[in-house]
N, C-alpha and C positions, 0 to 999 in steps of 0.2 A: 504495498499499500503505500508504500516510504515512496521508489521511486515513482508511481504515479504520481502522487503529487509535485516528484520531485521537475517528474518531465511538466507537468502542467506549468509548472512554472516557470518553469523556461520559456515556455514557447510564448504566454503571456510575457513576462518581460518582454522576447522580440517584438508581439506586435502592442505592445507601449511607448515602448523605445519609436517603432519607425509610424505611432500612429502620428508624432507632430511631425512629420515630414509630409502632410496633405496639399491638395490643392489649395491654392491659398486664392482668394478671392478680391477684388481691387483695391479695397479698402485696407488688405490687411491683413484679414477677420480669416479664421478658418469655413470654409462650407459646415455651415447645420447638415448639413445630406451628408455628408460625406465622413464617413469615421470607419474608424478598423476594428468596431467591435460595437455592441449595442449596448446604447446605458437605461443600466433596471436602476438605480441607486444618481444619487447624488456623486458616491468614490467613485471616483477612476479604474483604482487599483484592483475595486473589488470586482464593480463593473466587464476588465478583460480577466480580472479571474475566473470569473460566473462564463464568460462568454468562449473562451477557452475547452471553457469543461464543455459550454453545450454540443461544439463543435466535436470536440474529440468524441466524447464520451456516448454522448446523446445523437449527433448528428443532423442537427440544430444549427443551423449553416445557409449565407447566403455568398454564394461566387464569385460571382460579380461588385462583389466589392472589392475584392480583392485583387481589383488588376485601373483600381486609384494611385494617389498617390509618385515624385517617382521615384519608393523605391519598389515599384506595382512586381517588376520582374523580381522580388526573393520578398515581397508579401507573397504570391500565388508558388512560390518553389516553396515557399512554411507554408503555405497554410497547407503544399497535397500534403506535405511529409507529417506534420500537426494533425493531421488524418489514420495515415496508414498509423502512427509509431505508437498517437494515446490507443485508436481500436486493439492496435495487435497488441501489448504490453496490458489493455485489460483484459481483451480475449488468453492470454496467457493464466494471465493468476484465475484467471472462471475455473480454467483447463487443472494449475496444479491445487484451486482448493479441490474440486471436484476427483480430480486425482489423491488425492490425500483427502478423503472424505469411504476412496473407496479401501483404502490402502491401506 
């Protein structure tokens, strides 16, 4: 379980950092409709952790969001990597728990 937490926190850190480089409008403010993670509360750190958990563990995501900003190629690559790694770790953990039960 600790490994899953470390993986989720590392991907959340990546998306939190590159979210600062998104496309700006002419006034210098970030466009409100473009962000790499959904806003659930007023706390952006908690929002990005919840969003990465929803992305990897539950499969709730919108892949078009990751095609914006200056770092869009890194964002798409990390999106694909996050969905693959988090789901593989969760599935292996489930298999290990079930194997331990039958062992």
